[in-house]
C-alpha positions in Angstrom: 34.0 -5.3 -1.9 35.6 -2.6 -4.0 33.4 -3.5 -7.0 30.3 -3.3 -4.9 31.2 0.2 -3.6 31.7 1.3 -7.2 28.3 -0.3 -8.2 26.6 1.4 -5.3 28.0 4.9 -5.9 27.4 4.6 -9.7 23.8 3.5 -9.1 23.2 6.3 -6.6 24.5 8.9 -9.0 22.5 7.5 -11.9 19.4 7.3 -9.7 19.8 11.0 -8.7 20.0 11.9 -12.4 17.3 9.6 -13.7 14.9 9.6 -10.8 15.4 12.5 -8.5 16.2 15.3 -10.9 13.0 15.0 -13.0 10.9 14.6 -9.8 12.4 17.8 -8.2 11.8 19.7 -11.5 8.1 18.7 -11.5 7.8 19.6 -7.8 9.5 22.9 -8.4 6.8 23.7 -11.0 3.9 22.7 -8.8 5.3 23.9 -5.4 8.1 26.4 -5.7 8.2 27.0 -1.9 8.7 23.4 -1.0 11.6 22.8 1.4 13.1 20.1 -0.8 13.1 22.5 -3.8 14.6 25.3 -1.8 17.5 23.1 -0.5 18.3 21.0 -3.5 22.0 20.4 -2.5 20.9 18.8 0.8 18.2 16.8 -1.0 20.8 15.4 -3.5 23.3 14.6 -0.7 20.7 12.7 1.3 19.4 10.9 -1.8 23.0 9.9 -2.7 23.6 8.6 0.8 20.5 6.6 0.9 20.9 5.5 -2.7 24.3 4.1 -1.9 22.8 2.0 0.8 19.8 0.7 -1.2 21.6 0.5 -4.5 20.3 -3.0 -5.6 16.7 -1.7 -5.2 17.5 1.6 -6.9 19.1 -0.2 -9.8 15.9 -1.9 -10.7 14.1 1.5 -10.8 16.9 2.9 -13.0 16.9 0.2 -15.7 13.2 -0.6 -16.1 11.2 2.4 -17.5 7.9 1.4 -16.0 9.4 1.0 -12.6 11.2 4.3 -13.0 7.9 6.1 -13.8 6.2 4.5 -10.8 9.1 5.4 -8.5 9.0 9.1 -9.7 5.2 9.3 -9.3 5.3 7.8 -5.9 8.2 10.0 -4.8 6.4 13.1 -6.0 3.2 12.1 -4.2 5.0 11.4 -1.0 7.0 14.7 -0.9 4.2 17.1 -1.7 2.9 19.2 1.1 
């Protein structure tokens, strides 16, 4: 149980660095007044919380580059206004 919690937290942190950070930067360039860009701390906290829960799915997106790019593009498309 302890190892899974470590895995989940590590995956969520890596996912926020590898997946969310570049996506928010792209969104900030395209839509600087977007709510997610203006409240980055809350966005990261929510992503870390959800990322901890869905760590096995997020792990795949972190280690496979093609999957990572698809995840980022889909995330960007879904959060645009």
